[in-house]
C-alpha positions as a printed Julia matrix, in Angstrom:
735×3 Matrix{Float64}:
 218.7   130.91  45.44
 216.29  134.02  45.47
 212.65  132.93  46.58
 211.09  133.68  43.5
 213.41  131.74  41.46
 213.04  128.99  43.85
 209.38  128.91  43.61
 209.15  129.42  39.95
 211.32  126.18  39.56
 209.52  124.12  41.76
 206.26  125.04  40.42
 207.4   124.21  36.75
 209.03  120.88  38.37
 212.44  121.61  36.84
 214.14  119.4   38.89
 216.99  119.28  36.52
 217.86  122.95  37.21
 217.75  122.44  40.86
 219.85  119.23  40.83
 222.29  121.01  38.52
 222.27  117.94  36.3
 220.34  117.11  32.97
 217.53  114.55  32.7
 216.11  114.7   36.21
 212.51  114.0   35.8
 211.67  112.59  39.08
 211.6   114.71  42.63
 212.5   111.76  44.5
 215.65  111.63  42.61
 216.62  115.46  43.43
 215.92  114.6   46.85
 218.5   111.56  46.97
 221.2   113.77  45.4
 220.53  117.09  47.11
 218.99  116.07  50.35
 220.11  118.81  52.4
 219.25  121.69  49.97
 215.8   120.12  49.35
 214.95  120.18  53.1
 216.36  124.04  52.85
 214.47  124.8   49.82
 211.15  123.42  51.67
 211.68  125.09  55.07
 211.85  128.36  52.68
 208.7   127.62  50.62
 206.5   126.67  53.63
 208.0   129.77  55.75
 206.84  132.17  52.98
 203.41  130.24  52.47
 202.74  130.21  56.5
 203.35  133.86  56.56
 201.35  134.6   53.7
 198.56  132.8   55.05
 198.74  134.32  58.43
 198.9   137.87  56.77
 195.36  136.91  55.12
 196.67  136.66  51.57
 195.31  133.34  50.72
 196.21  133.36  46.79
 199.94  134.18  47.52
 200.06  131.49  50.15
 198.46  129.06  47.6
 201.42  129.79  45.07
 203.97  128.9   47.82
 202.11  125.79  48.87
 202.12  124.74  45.35
 205.68  124.94  45.14
 206.49  123.28  48.35
 203.72  120.39  47.3
 205.43  119.94  44.12
 208.92  119.65  45.84
 207.34  117.16  48.35
 204.41  115.41  47.01
 204.42  112.78  49.83
 203.38  115.9   52.28
 199.85  115.57  52.36
 199.61  117.94  55.1
 201.01  120.44  52.41
 198.29  119.41  50.08
 195.89  120.16  52.42
 197.3   123.54  53.0
 197.3   124.2   49.36
 193.73  123.13  48.79
 192.84  125.23  51.86
 194.28  128.34  50.47
 192.94  127.64  46.91
 189.48  127.34  48.43
 189.81  130.37  50.66
 191.1   132.69  47.47
 188.09  131.55  45.2
 190.2   128.86  43.15
 187.42  126.57  44.01
 188.11  124.06  40.69
 191.61  123.72  41.47
 191.29  123.41  45.34
 188.75  120.41  44.51
 191.43  118.74  42.12
 193.98  118.86  45.09
 191.53  117.59  47.65
 190.73  114.58  45.21
 193.94  113.64  44.7
 194.68  113.69  48.55
 191.72  111.29  49.01
 193.37  109.17  46.21
 196.34  108.69  48.34
 194.69  108.88  51.86
 191.07  107.96  51.53
 190.48  107.41  55.38
 191.61  110.89  55.89
 188.33  112.68  57.44
 189.47  116.25  57.15
 189.98  116.01  53.27
 186.32  115.16  52.93
 185.45  118.07  55.24
 187.21  120.62  53.17
 185.98  119.27  49.79
 182.39  119.58  51.37
 183.19  123.25  52.37
 184.38  123.74  48.25
 180.77  122.23  47.22
 179.02  124.01  49.77
 180.54  127.53  48.27
 179.78  126.6   45.09
 176.12  126.0   46.26
 176.57  122.48  45.57
 174.77  121.38  48.61
 174.08  117.54  47.74
 177.56  117.15  46.94
 178.44  118.96  50.27
 176.23  117.34  52.72
 177.43  113.93  51.15
 181.08  114.86  51.89
 180.19  115.92  55.42
 178.43  112.48  55.68
 181.82  110.86  54.66
 184.12  112.95  56.99
 182.04  111.66  60.03
 182.07  108.08  58.62
 185.88  108.12  59.02
 185.82  110.51  62.12
 182.71  110.27  64.08
 183.97  112.96  66.66
 184.52  115.77  63.7
 182.98  118.5   65.31
 183.15  120.64  61.92
 181.18  117.78  60.02
 178.63  118.0   62.88
 178.14  121.46  63.0
 177.74  121.59  59.06
 175.21  119.07  58.76
 173.46  120.52  61.9
 173.06  123.88  60.29
 172.14  122.74  56.9
 168.95  121.1   58.61
 170.19  117.37  58.43
 167.64  115.74  60.79
 169.88  112.81  61.63
 172.92  115.25  62.37
 170.75  117.47  64.55
 169.8   114.17  66.68
 173.22  113.04  66.76
 174.25  116.67  67.81
 171.41  116.82  70.3
 172.8   113.3   71.87
 176.13  114.47  72.02
 175.37  117.47  73.73
 173.02  115.71  76.28
 176.18  113.69  76.86
 178.56  116.54  77.14
 176.37  118.44  79.76
 175.74  115.33  81.93
 172.17  115.23  81.6
 171.62  111.8   80.58
 169.81  111.03  83.66
 167.62  114.22  83.51
 166.38  113.53  80.02
 165.62  109.92  80.83
 163.38  111.11  83.93
 161.88  113.81  81.72
 160.89  111.45  79.02
 159.1   109.22  81.66
 157.62  112.23  83.46
 153.88  111.37  82.21
 153.93  107.95  83.76
 155.84  108.83  86.84
 153.32  111.28  88.38
 154.87  110.91  92.15
 158.08  112.62  91.1
 156.58  115.62  89.39
 157.65  117.83  92.03
 161.55  116.73  91.8
 161.66  116.9   87.78
 160.18  120.25  87.56
 163.23  121.84  89.13
 165.44  119.91  86.22
 163.16  120.84  83.13
 164.34  124.54  83.06
 167.84  123.52  82.84
 167.15  121.19  79.87
 165.02  123.52  77.82
 167.71  126.3   78.23
 169.79  124.25  75.87
 167.7   121.79  73.84
 166.28  121.92  70.56
 164.87  119.04  68.86
 164.14  118.25  64.96
 160.26  118.91  64.39
 159.78  115.23  63.47
 160.81  114.26  66.81
 157.75  116.23  68.35
 156.7   113.05  70.25
 159.86  112.75  72.56
 159.56  116.72  72.64
 156.1   116.66  73.84
 157.12  114.36  76.63
 159.52  116.48  77.89
 157.95  119.75  77.6
 154.09  120.94  78.81
 152.37  123.86  77.78
 153.2   126.12  80.82
 150.12  127.98  82.49
 150.22  131.79  81.78
 150.9   134.46  84.11
 147.48  135.06  86.53
 144.91  136.73  84.25
 141.33  137.6   85.54
 138.99  135.03  84.41
 136.53  135.81  81.29
 133.08  134.54  80.72
 133.46  131.97  77.69
 130.98  130.52  75.65
 131.91  127.47  73.84
 130.56  126.37  70.63
 131.63  122.72  69.68
 130.75  120.62  66.57
 130.08  116.86  67.44
 129.22  115.56  63.78
 130.83  112.07  63.48
 132.67  112.51  66.9
 134.15  109.29  68.03
 133.52  108.45  71.94
 137.29  108.61  72.91
 137.44  112.18  71.33
 134.18  113.33  72.92
 135.25  112.07  76.35
 138.68  114.14  75.92
 136.57  117.01  75.25
 134.33  116.96  77.98
 137.22  116.23  80.3
 139.21  119.33  79.07
 135.84  121.78  79.07
 134.62  120.45  82.37
 137.9   121.75  83.84
 137.29  125.44  82.6
 135.73  127.15  85.52
 135.13  130.21  83.07
 133.0   128.42  80.89
 129.47  129.81  81.04
 127.38  128.66  78.05
 127.97  125.58  75.84
 126.47  124.81  72.66
 126.89  121.61  70.81
 125.79  121.1   67.26
 125.32  117.7   65.41
 125.48  115.7   68.74
 123.88  112.21  68.79
 121.37  111.75  71.46
 123.98  109.6   73.09
 126.52  112.32  73.01
 123.99  114.74  74.25
 123.55  112.64  77.28
 126.9   112.11  78.35
 127.64  116.0   77.8
 124.8   116.44  80.08
 125.91  114.22  82.79
 129.62  114.87  82.59
 129.39  118.58  82.69
 129.5   120.32  86.06
 125.9   121.15  87.58
 124.44  124.49  86.5
 126.11  124.8   83.53
 123.75  126.06  80.49
 124.06  123.45  77.81
 122.11  123.85  74.65
 122.27  121.05  71.92
 121.47  122.06  68.45
 121.07  120.12  65.08
 123.6   121.78  63.07
 125.38  125.33  63.07
 122.71  127.05  61.25
 120.31  126.74  64.39
 122.63  129.0   66.35
 120.81  131.95  67.67
 121.4   135.37  66.29
 122.79  136.73  69.52
 123.87  134.56  72.7
 122.07  135.21  75.86
 125.03  136.02  77.84
 126.53  138.81  75.54
 123.84  141.08  76.51
 125.0   141.04  80.07
 128.47  140.26  79.86
 130.18  142.16  76.63
 133.58  141.35  77.88
 133.03  137.59  77.41
 134.41  135.55  74.5
 133.16  132.78  72.31
 135.14  130.1   71.41
 134.59  127.52  68.32
 135.86  124.0   68.42
 135.62  121.69  65.57
 134.4   118.12  65.87
 137.66  116.74  66.31
 139.2   119.01  68.19
 140.32  118.62  71.82
 140.98  121.62  73.74
 143.88  121.92  76.3
 142.85  122.44  79.85
 144.96  125.6   79.61
 143.19  127.24  76.7
 140.53  129.24  78.8
 143.56  130.6   80.84
 145.52  131.38  77.73
 142.95  133.12  76.1
 142.23  135.44  79.19
 145.9   136.25  79.61
 146.09  137.17  75.68
 142.79  139.14  75.83
 144.32  141.17  78.53
 147.76  141.27  77.43
 147.05  142.6   73.87
 143.66  143.64  74.11
 143.1   141.5   70.91
 139.49  140.98  69.55
 140.46  137.38  67.85
 143.02  134.98  68.72
 144.06  131.69  67.23
 146.45  128.89  68.34
 148.67  126.3   67.39
 147.6   122.65  67.01
 149.12  119.13  67.53
 147.96  115.7   65.85
 147.32  112.97  68.06
 147.36  109.04  68.2
 145.73  106.71  70.67
 147.93  106.39  73.5
 149.42  102.99  75.01
 149.84  104.12  78.22
 146.92  103.68  80.76
 147.06  107.4   82.0
 146.12  109.13  78.71
 143.78  108.46  75.97
 145.86  110.02  73.2
 149.36  111.24  72.88
 150.69  113.91  70.68
 153.0   113.28  67.61
 153.15  115.86  65.62
 152.89  119.86  65.92
 151.17  122.42  63.43
 153.08  125.55  64.45
 150.93  128.1   62.71
 152.26  131.14  60.75
 150.97  134.68  61.29
 147.7   135.7   59.99
 147.61  136.65  56.28
 144.58  137.25  54.59
 146.28  136.62  51.21
 147.85  133.31  52.28
 144.48  132.25  53.57
 142.7   132.72  50.41
 144.88  129.73  49.08
 145.45  127.46  52.37
 143.76  127.28  55.77
 146.46  128.18  58.18
 144.04  128.56  61.15
 142.44  125.25  61.53
 139.11  124.2   63.2
 139.47  126.38  66.46
 139.03  130.17  67.16
 138.04  132.59  69.94
 136.89  136.15  69.58
 135.11  138.79  71.27
 131.46  137.89  72.23
 130.43  141.45  70.84
 131.68  139.97  67.13
 129.18  136.93  67.36
 126.56  138.7   65.21
 129.32  139.53  62.52
 130.89  135.87  62.66
 127.98  133.66  63.29
 128.21  130.88  60.75
 131.73  131.43  59.54
 134.82  129.19  59.59
 137.72  129.95  61.82
 139.7   130.89  58.31
 136.8   133.14  57.16
 136.57  135.19  60.8
 140.56  135.83  60.51
 140.44  137.07  56.76
 137.29  139.48  57.66
 138.84  140.3   60.74
 142.03  141.49  58.76
 139.8   143.45  56.45
 138.1   145.29  58.72
 141.17  146.1   61.33
 140.38  143.67  64.04
 143.21  143.2   66.57
 144.18  139.42  65.85
 146.66  137.68  68.22
 148.53  134.31  67.71
 149.04  132.15  70.96
 152.18  130.05  69.98
 151.01  127.1   71.84
 149.15  123.82  70.73
 145.99  124.53  72.59
 144.04  122.29  70.75
 144.61  118.92  69.26
 143.09  116.26  67.03
 143.5   112.69  65.87
 142.76  113.32  62.53
 145.83  113.36  60.14
 146.82  116.0   58.02
 145.67  115.33  54.33
 147.89  117.92  52.95
 150.0   116.57  50.03
 153.84  116.61  50.63
 154.61  117.87  47.13
 152.64  120.56  45.25
 152.68  123.04  42.39
 152.27  126.72  43.32
 148.82  127.91  44.1
 147.02  129.93  41.34
 147.17  133.7   41.77
 144.56  135.13  44.17
 141.55  136.66  42.22
 142.24  139.98  43.57
 145.83  140.0   41.72
 144.68  138.56  38.55
 144.48  141.05  35.43
 142.81  140.48  32.05
 143.82  143.76  30.48
 147.43  145.0   29.28
 150.05  145.07  32.11
 151.62  148.63  32.83
 154.85  148.9   30.9
 158.06  147.94  33.31
 161.7   148.89  33.17
 163.93  146.11  34.38
 167.04  147.45  35.96
 170.0   145.35  35.96
 173.7   146.2   37.37
 176.59  144.12  35.83
 180.19  144.51  35.63
 182.39  141.81  33.28
 179.55  139.26  33.3
 177.94  139.98  30.15
 177.18  136.14  29.15
 175.1   135.89  32.4
 173.74  139.27  31.94
 172.43  138.37  28.25
 171.1   135.46  29.45
 168.63  137.01  31.92
 167.73  139.71  29.38
 166.86  137.39  26.91
 165.03  134.83  29.06
 163.0   138.0   30.44
 161.72  138.86  27.02
 161.22  135.21  26.14
 158.82  134.53  28.9
 156.85  137.61  29.07
 153.4   137.61  27.62
 153.85  141.17  26.42
 157.48  141.64  25.96
 156.72  144.92  23.99
 155.64  146.27  27.35
 159.24  145.54  28.76
 161.84  147.75  28.88
 165.6   147.06  30.08
 167.96  149.3   31.6
 171.9   147.67  31.92
 173.85  149.53  34.23
 177.28  148.71  33.17
 179.59  149.35  36.21
 182.94  149.62  34.63
 183.26  146.12  32.09
 186.72  146.15  30.98
 186.78  142.66  29.01
 186.37  143.29  25.44
 184.39  140.25  24.59
 181.89  141.33  27.41
 181.35  144.77  25.95
 180.87  143.1   22.68
 178.05  140.79  24.08
 176.2   143.86  25.81
 176.28  145.74  22.46
 175.16  142.81  20.64
 172.23  142.58  23.39
 171.18  146.14  22.87
 171.17  145.58  18.96
 168.81  142.53  19.46
 166.24  144.09  21.84
 165.57  147.51  20.9
 164.03  148.29  24.1
 167.41  147.57  25.86
 169.59  150.51  26.63
 172.92  150.41  28.21
 173.98  153.08  30.95
 177.74  153.41  31.65
 179.09  154.21  35.08
 182.69  152.88  35.97
 182.65  154.28  39.24
 183.4   152.03  42.62
 180.22  149.41  43.07
 177.85  150.92  45.3
 174.39  148.73  44.28
 172.02  151.19  46.0
 173.39  154.34  44.41
 173.37  152.59  40.74
 170.02  151.62  40.95
 168.7   154.92  42.35
 170.54  156.78  39.49
 169.35  154.36  37.02
 165.48  155.13  38.2
 165.93  158.87  37.38
 165.51  158.26  33.54
 162.8   155.94  33.95
 159.12  156.71  32.66
 157.38  153.38  32.93
 154.93  152.98  35.83
 156.76  149.67  37.15
 160.5   149.1   38.1
 161.81  145.61  38.6
 165.52  145.45  40.1
 167.47  142.21  38.98
 170.8   140.72  39.5
 172.59  139.84  36.21
 173.16  136.07  37.1
 169.68  134.77  36.91
 167.46  133.05  34.24
 163.71  133.66  34.14
 161.78  130.4   34.33
 158.19  131.52  34.55
 156.0   132.01  31.51
 153.84  135.13  31.7
 155.72  136.58  34.57
 155.04  140.17  33.5
 151.41  139.6   34.07
 151.72  138.07  37.82
 154.3   140.9   38.41
 151.95  143.65  37.03
 148.71  141.91  39.1
 150.36  142.14  42.09
 152.03  145.68  41.8
 148.4   147.02  40.65
 146.96  146.52  44.08
 147.04  149.66  45.9
 148.24  147.86  49.12
 151.33  146.53  47.3
 154.73  148.12  48.43
 157.25  145.57  46.8
 157.07  142.22  45.18
 159.66  139.07  45.36
 160.08  136.01  43.59
 160.76  132.43  44.26
 164.81  132.1   43.07
 166.03  128.58  42.88
 169.42  127.12  42.84
 170.79  124.9   40.32
 169.32  121.89  41.88
 165.94  122.9   41.96
 166.14  123.64  45.63
 164.87  127.03  46.95
 167.36  129.99  47.56
 164.67  132.77  48.36
 161.15  132.75  49.48
 161.15  135.82  51.15
 163.45  137.26  53.89
 163.36  136.19  57.47
 164.33  138.85  60.14
 165.92  137.75  63.24
 167.38  134.69  62.33
 170.56  134.17  64.61
 170.4   138.08  65.06
 170.59  138.77  61.34
 168.61  137.85  58.13
 168.14  134.62  56.05
 166.42  133.62  53.05
 163.21  131.91  53.69
 162.83  128.49  52.41
 166.48  127.97  52.01
 167.42  124.43  50.34
 163.75  123.32  50.49
 162.8   121.51  47.59
 161.01  123.39  44.86
 157.61  121.52  45.26
 157.84  121.17  48.86
 154.09  121.75  50.4
 155.11  121.89  54.04
 154.28  124.27  56.57
 150.65  125.29  55.17
 151.95  125.24  51.61
 154.38  128.11  52.68
 156.33  128.01  49.77
 153.51  127.2   47.15
 151.68  130.26  48.3
 151.51  134.02  47.26
 151.85  135.63  50.71
 152.94  138.42  52.63
 156.64  138.67  54.19
 158.92  140.71  56.09
 160.88  141.57  52.97
 162.45  140.43  49.84
 165.86  140.27  48.42
 167.03  143.1   46.01
 168.27  140.34  43.43
 164.49  140.4   42.13
 162.35  143.28  43.61
 159.35  144.64  41.73
 157.81  148.2   42.72
 155.92  150.78  41.37
 157.91  153.91  40.33
 155.85  156.38  42.47
 156.18  154.04  45.36
 159.93  154.02  44.93
 160.34  157.49  44.52
 158.02  158.55  47.63
 160.27  156.07  49.94
 163.27  157.96  48.81
 164.94  154.75  47.07
 167.66  152.62  48.4
 169.82  154.13  51.18
 173.15  154.5   49.26
 174.82  156.49  51.77
 174.75  154.22  54.87
 173.79  151.11  52.88
 175.58  150.64  49.59
 175.33  147.17  49.08
 173.92  145.19  52.25
 170.69  145.56  53.75
 169.23  148.33  51.54
 166.85  146.1   50.23
 165.66  144.9   53.63
 165.61  148.72  54.63
 163.75  149.43  51.74
 160.93  147.07  52.63
 160.83  148.08  56.33
 159.94  151.59  55.14
 157.18  150.53  52.74
 155.65  148.54  55.65
 155.98  151.77  57.92
 153.87  153.49  55.09
 151.21  150.63  55.35
 152.31  148.88  52.55
 152.6   145.12  51.99
 155.39  142.99  51.0
 154.43  140.32  48.77
 156.28  137.1   47.6
 154.85  134.83  44.79
 156.21  131.34  43.67
 154.5   132.04  40.4
 157.52  134.18  39.26
 160.58  131.85  39.21
 164.22  132.44  38.51
 167.34  130.61  38.78
 169.95  132.23  40.59
 173.85  131.68  41.14
 173.9   133.78  44.17
 177.84  133.62  44.76
 178.41  134.82  41.09
 177.07  138.45  41.56
 179.57  140.03  43.54
 181.97  137.16  44.81
 182.2   135.51  48.22
 182.07  138.46  50.65
 183.19  136.25  53.81
 186.63  135.7   52.21
 187.14  139.53  51.2
 188.17  141.53  54.63
 187.36  144.69  52.79
 183.57  143.55  51.98
 183.14  141.8   55.09
 184.07  144.9   57.12
 182.02  147.01  54.64
 178.97  144.67  55.13
 179.41  144.83  59.15
 179.31  148.88  58.89
 176.13  148.59  56.73
 174.81  146.28  59.59
 175.66  148.84  62.21
 173.84  151.35  60.21
 170.83  149.34  59.75
 170.97  148.85  63.34
 171.34  152.28  64.03
 167.96  153.19  62.14
 165.71  150.3   63.07
 167.38  149.11  66.24
 168.86  145.71  67.26
 165.48  144.54  68.2
 164.41  144.58  64.75
 166.86  141.8   64.01
 165.83  139.83  66.79
 162.67  138.42  65.68
 160.49  138.24  62.78
 156.66  138.51  63.34
 155.72  136.25  60.61
 157.62  133.05  62.23
 156.36  131.03  64.96
 158.91  131.23  67.92
 158.69  127.54  68.55
 161.23  127.48  65.7
 164.86  127.82  66.74
 167.35  129.78  64.72
 170.26  127.43  65.42
 170.14  126.06  61.9
 168.2   126.38  58.69
 164.4   128.0   58.92
 161.62  125.79  60.13
 163.99  122.38  61.24
 164.21  122.89  64.86
 161.54  123.4   67.77
 162.34  124.32  71.36
 159.89  124.93  74.39
 158.35  128.54  74.32
 158.42  130.2   77.43
 155.62  132.42  78.9
 157.5   135.62  78.24
 158.59  134.79  74.9
 154.78  133.9   74.06
 153.48  137.1   75.63
 156.0   139.08  73.39
 154.79  136.97  70.24
 150.97  137.71  71.19
 151.68  141.38  71.63
 153.82  141.46  68.2
 150.9   139.61  66.38
C-alpha cells in the first residue's frame, strides 16, 4: 500500500478499509485481525515520521506521527512525538490537546508536563508554564529541563534548588559550610581564603538570600592606590548608640581621614567621638548642617582631597576610603556613590550587626532622580566642589553634577549600611511625568507607521485604540504599510479602517519582509514633526498617550522614546532594552508585575535606557532622518532598533522609556516564532554578526545602566554574584 494512502486511512481512522472488512470501527479489532500488517504499517509510518523530524520538517513529521498514534493509541511515546512536532511547527492548541490526552492516560509522566509547559511558554502564558514545570518536578525531581526553565524564569525556589544541586555536584558542601561560618571562625581565615575564589566562580544567589551571600563573600580590597585626604561630614541626629559605635569604629580605621564634622550630635555622642577617634584628628561638632563652613579648612592647602557625606543611620565600610581613592585615581571622577545594605542586630558576639538585604544602585540618571532617590544617604566628591554642593542632599548633588558635566562614578559595592529598613512600598502606580516634559499646549502632529501582513484584525484594534485614547486624535495620522496581505477578509478590514479614520492611509508594498526598509520608505512621505513606529499586534491602554509622547520628544536632548509593553496577564514585556545579557539583549522588566515598585521604582519611573524596542519607538522626524533611519541592508529585521538607539546616543541624545504609555503586545504574533524557523534563525545570526561588526562584541557584553552584581544567568535582576575588583574597576570607568 502506498505510504500516502496508508497515512490518509490512518488519519481518517478508516479501519474497515485497512482490515478489508466492513464495520470495523475499533483499532484494536484491526490489530486482532491483521497483527503482522499493523506492525508493518506502524514501522512504515514511524520511519517516515522520524525521517521528517530529523530533517527539520516538524509539520510533515506531525502528520505521520498522527497517523501512527491513531493506529496505536496506546503507544504514548508516539503521542509524545506527535505533541512535540505539533509544538515545533507552531500548532500549539493541537499540541496542548495531545499532551492533555497523554496526561489523562499517564498522569505520573513528568515529560508530558514539561512539554506542555513549553507550549504555554511559547504562547506567553507564563503562569501556566511555570505551574507545569513545577508539576514535572513533583513527578521527577531530577528533571534537569524543568529545573532549568524555572531557573531561567527567575523562580526563586528553583534557583535555590538548582544552586544546592550545583553545590552537590561540584562536591563543595564542605567548602560552603566552612565559608558560611567564616565570620565566627576567625582562626581559619587563612585556610578559607584559598577556597572562596573557587566558590565564587560558579555561585549565584537569589537576591532574597543576601544574608547567606554576605556571610560567604566579603567586600574585597581595591588595588593599591595613594591615600587621599578625606573630610567626613556625618549627621548624628537621633542616632542610636549601636549605630554611632559602629560609625566610630569604621571611621577610626581610616588613616586618610583628616577632618571630621558631626552635625546634630548630643553631648554624650560628642564626648564619645572625641574619646574614640585617634588623637590629633581635627573634630568639629556643629548643631546642624546649616552651620557647616562655606569653605573647608583643608581644601585651601590640599585641593586633591575629597569630602564624604554620611547620613545619620549610615555605617561606612572600613574599606570605603580605600575604594574612594582607587575610584578617583582610576577614573578621575569628581563625584562617586556606592551601593548600600540593610542591617539587623546580630546574634553573634563577634559583630553588632549583620547584613540582610542589598541595595544595588543603578547608574546615575537625572530624570530618574526627579522621581525616586536612587543614591541614598552617602556620597563623596572633590573638596574643590564643596562651595557648590554645601547643604545639598546626595541625590541633588548627583542631579546637579550630571547637569554641569561632572564625572560621576558608581562603585558597585555596599560601602555603607543602615539598620533602617526601606519604607518603599512593594507596589506602585507610575510616577507622574517629570515637569520638564509636561506640555500644556497642543502636541506636535505625529504619524504612526505600522507594518502588517494578513493580520488586519489586530492592526485595526491597534489603530482604533490609538485614536480612542489620544487627547488630540486630530493630531494623529496613521500610515499602514501592507506588506502583501492576501486574505480577502483582511484586505476588506484594512479598507474599512481607512474609511473609518480619515487620517489613515494604506501603502501597499508586497516585497519580501524587511522591517527596516519598510519603515524607512514609509517615512519618505511623512510631513509631521514626530513619528511613532508600532507593531500591528498591540492595543494602546493609556489615555492621553499623545501628550506624554509629544512632551518627551519635545525635549532637545531626547533621541527616542519607548513605552511599557504588557503581556495579557499584566506582567511586563518591555521596560527598555538591556545590553550584554547572556551576550545579547533582553527586555528590562521581563515578566515582572505591572505594579512592581522594586529596584528604586525602576518600572514605575520615566528614565534613560540603553535602547527601546522598535515595537513602539517614538522619534522626531528630523532626528530619524539625520541618523539615517534603520540599517535596512545589514539589519533588515533584528537589531536595527538597537543599532539606531546606539547611533542616537553617539550624537549625545537620550533614549527614554516611560511607564506612562502602556500598550498590550502579543510578541509572538507579529512575525511568528523565529527559533522554530531555520531561515529566520540564520538571518538573525547574520544580523547579530553585522551588529557586532559595527559596534564590537564588547557592546553586547555589558550594560552601563546595570549594576554588575546582577547575574545574567536568568531573567534580569534576579540573581546576584560576588563582584571582583577587576569587574568593579571596569564598571567604575564605564560609568
